[in-house]
N, C-alpha and C positions, 0 to 999 in steps of 0.2 A: 472363341469364348462365348458361352451361352449367357442369356440374360440373367440367370440366377447368380452369376458371379459378379454382377455389377455393384458390389458394395465393398467398403473397406472392412478391415478387421474390427473396427469399432461399431459396425452396424450402420454406418452412414451410407446412403445411396450415392453412387458416383456415376458419371457419364461413361459411355463405352470407351475403352482404350483405343489407341491408334490402331489403324488397320495393318500397320507394318508388323511383321512377325519375326521371330528368330528361333533357331533350333537350339536344342540343349547343348550342342557342342560349340556354339558360337561364343566369341569372347566379347562382342559388343553388339548393340542394337543400332537401328537406323538413327536413334537419338544420340548415340555416342556414349551410352552408359554401359559400364562393364557388367557382364553377366556370367554366372556359373549355373549350369543346369536351368537356364531360362529364368533365373531369379536375379533381378538387378541389385547392385550394391546399394547400401543405405547411406552413403556419404555424398556430399555435394562438392563438386569441383567448379572452377571458373569456367570450364568448357561444357558443363552440363546445361543443356537448353532448358529454358523456363518451362516449356510444355512437358518435358520429361518429368519435372518435379511435381507437375499437376496430373500426371497420368495415373491410372488405376494401379498398374503394376508397381510403380515406385511407392505410392502411398501405402498400398497394402503390404509391401515388403518391409517398409520402415515400421509400421505398426506391429506386425507380427514379430519382427526382430526385437522390438522394444519389450514385447511380452516376455521373451526369454531373458533379456537383460534385467528387467525389473524382478522377475522371479529369482534369479541368482543373487541379485543384490539384497533382496529381502532375506534370503537364507543367510547371507553374510552378516547382515545387521542382527539377525535373531540369535547369533551365537554369543552376543554380549548382553549384559543386563540392560535394563531401561536407562539407568544412570540419569535420573531426572535432573540432577544438579547441572548437567550440560545445557539445559534449556531454560535456566533461570538467570535473568540479568544480575550481574554483580556477584554471582555465586563463587567466582574465582578471584580472590584478592590479587593474585599475581597479574591478572589481566588489567585490573584497575591501576595497579602500581607501576607495572612495566610498560603497558601498552596504552594506558589512559583510555581503556575501553570499558564502558559501563553497560554494554549489552551482554548477551549470553555467550557461553563458550562456543555454541554452534554458529551463531551469527558472525563471531570473530573468525572462526575457522573457515566459514564460507567466504568471507571477505578476502582472507589471505589466499585461499585456494583459487578463487576467481580472479584475483589480481595476477597471479602467476599465469593463469590460462589466458588472461587478456593480453599478456605480452606475446603470446604465440598465436594471436588472432582468432581464438575460439569464438568470441562474441561477434565477429564479423559475419559468421555463417548465417544464412537466412533462417535456419531452423534452431538456433541456439540463443537463449536469453539468460543472463545472470540474475541471481537474486539480489545482488548488490547493485545499486544504481551505477550506471555507466560513468557518471561524472566523478565517482569516487574510485574508479579503476584506472590503471595506467594505460598509456597508448601502446600499441604493438611495437615490438622491436623489429620484427620482420616487415617487409613491404606489404601493403594492403593487397587483398585479393579482390578482383573485380567479379564478384558473384552475380549471377543472373538476378534480375528483379522479378520477384514472384508475387509477393503480397502487396495489397494496397496499404501503404504505410500508415495513413491516417486511421485505418480501421484496426490496426494491431491492438489486441486486447490481452493484457498480462494479468495473471491471477496468483502471483507468487505469495502474497500475504495469506491467501486462503489455503494454498498448498502447505505452507509452513505451519499454519495453525492446526490443520488436520494431522499433519505428520507428527508433530510433537505431542498433541493431546490424545490422538486416537490410534494412529498407525503404530508408532513405537511401543506404546503400552500393550497393544494387542499382540504383536509378534514376539514380544519379550516376556509375556505373561508366565511362561514356564519357570522363569527365574524368581518370580515373586514380585508383587506390586511395587515394593520399595527397594528392590534389589539394586545394589551398586557395586560393581566389580572393580572400579577404579580404572578401567580401560578407556579413558576419555579420548586419547589420541586415536586409537584403533576404531572406536565406535564413531568418532566424528568423521573419520575418513569414509566409513561406510555411509554415514548420513549424507555427506556431500555428494558422493557418487549416486546414491539412490534419489536424492532430491533433484539432481541434474537430469536423471533419466525420467523422473515423473514430470518435470517441467517440459522436457522435449516432447514427451508423449501427449500431454494435455494440450500444449500450445500448437502441436502439429494439426490439431483440429482446424486451424485457420487455413491450412493447405486444402483440407477437405472442402471447406466453405468456398474458397476461391475457385477450386476446380468445378464445383457444382454451379457456382454463379456464372463462370465463363461458359459453361455448356448450355445454359438456358437463362440468360439475364431477364427475359420477359416474365418468367415465372416468379422471380424474386422481387423485382422492382416494385410492383404494386403493393406488396406486403411491407416493403421497406418504407415506402412513402405514405402508408396508410395513416389516417388521422383519427383521433387526436395523437396517436403514437404508433410506432411500428408494430405490426402484428407478429409478435415473437412466436406464438404458438404455431402459426402457419409456416413460418420460416423453419421451425424445428421439424415439422412434419416433412418438409421437402428434403431434409438431409438424413432422416432416420429410418432404419428398418429394424423393428423390434426382434424379429426372428434371428437376424444375424447377431444382434447383441446377445441373445440367448446362447447361440452357438459359441460366441466368444467366451462366455463365462464357463461353459463346459470345457472348452479347450484349455482355459487357464487352470481349471481344477485338475485336468489330466497332467498338464505340465508341472504344476506344483507338486502333485503326487509323485511323479517320476523324478524330478530334480531333487526333491527333498527327502527321498527315502534313504534309510540306512541299510545298505546291502549286507552288512555283517552283523546285524542285530541277532540273528538266529541261524547259525550255520547248519544246525541239525534239521531245520525245517525243510520239507520236500519242496522241490521247485514247483512253481505255479504252472498248471497246465494251460496251454493256449486256449482262449475262449473260442468256442465254435461259432461260426457265422450262421449255422442252421438255427432257424427259429428265433433269430435276433430281430430287434426292432430298430427303426431309424428315429425313434423318439428321443429328444434331448430333454433332460430334466433340468429345471432351473428353480432355485430357491426364491421364495418371496422375501420381502424385507423382514416380516415378522419371524419367518423361519430362520433367517440369518441371525437375528437378534437372540433367538432361543437355541441356536446351534442345531436345529433340526435338519433332517435329511431332505433331499429334493422331493417336491410333490407335483408341481405344475409341469406339463409336458408340452413341448413344441416340436412339430415334425420338421426334420431337416433332411435335405437331399444328400445323396452320396452313400458311402459305405457305412455300415453300422458303427456307431461310436462306442468305444470301450466303456464309457461311463453310462451308456444308455441301458441300464439293466434295472431289475426290480429294486425298489428302494427299501431299506430296513425300516422296521416299525418304530424303533427307538433311536434316539440321538447317538451318533457315532463320533466321538471326538477323534480328531486326526492330529495328534501331537506326538506320535511315536517317532517320527522322523525329525528332520532338521528344522521344519517349519510347520505351523498349523495351517493346513491347506485352506480351511475356512477363512482365515484371515487374508489370504491372497485373493480369494474370490471376492470377499467383502470389499477389499480395497477398490477393485474395479466396479463392482456392482453398486456400491453406495457412494463412491467418491469419483473415481477416474471418469467413468462414463457420464455421470450427471454434470460434472464441472467442465468436461470437454464440450458437452452440448452448450453450456453457457458461453464458453469461449467462441464456439462456432456461430451461435446466434448473434452475439454482440458484435462479432466481426461483420456479419452480414448487415446488421442494423447500421453500421458506420461505413458500409462499402461504397456508398455514393457521396460521402463527404468530400468536398473539394471539387466535385465535378460540376460543370455547367449544365444548364437545362438542355443545351444542344448535345452535349456528350451523353446525357442520360437518354435522350430521344434516340440517339444512334445505337445505344445498347439495346433499347427496346426492339429495334429492327433486326438485331443480330439473330442468326440461326446457325446451328451447327452444320 
């Protein structure tokens, strides 16, 4: 693997993977993680070594798989109206009367769903966190699983309140805009199921940034510790620089735009239309176009270009001079890209940096000195 691949799908710089390799026909790696065509699975078992969970291959596989998951779940939620009533506390008298619940329909649905999942050990997994406080959830019915210890527990940083706020106030209105701002189709159960699944995927995606931070920290503690211990407060800007590669973030946004365009298309919209000719590779460019914040807000086409290595990207073509709304399919592609560009990537960085800021909590000076001497 070349040095250009040492990043996650989020654009975060990562240490080199293990020198052990596997062929596309192998069923497991030297780390004991199942593979198909050299791509590791994205779930964690009790037998998965901690180092596997911090490897480039595993982290990248999880993040890319979550792109697919989130795209599909956005499409599912977009088929229903906004149903703003679901997000307003006490908007359902039935909940107040029968469940003594004074919160919103969504928070009640989340609690009920997460309570069921708690009984089957979901929240014991090291990469899963519920929106409902664990103290309000039941204990598992099945025996506990002894998962590998990966994260520095005192450094774990959760941002569920911020995710919920963005989801209800910006994401749902954006992806359901086609139905009208005040649209309500009465599909509160179906829409809430989509909400719970999408919120869980967003939580896992955003909080998985802590695995990135731990991986980077373990690869070179001496680069991080001075910034963590900086006075009068930790140097968050320098910590962020150590885990970020803007060019890869740009490639991520282009990849998302392509996925959303493909997954969200209606193939039967016009049966009489001639098939699209394959794009010729001749004369193509490796430039990846990325929208700026102002262009996203105005719905404009990409303008800034970042060069990326590899085969020419299907979206790296000349950009139109006028805005091109993409709402003909199942989802507005712009909303999918905006989700990552304006929320997922920035908030993931916040989680990563705050994790690093607290990474030395609970350690003695002797332990910190030992970390400073570590080399890969």
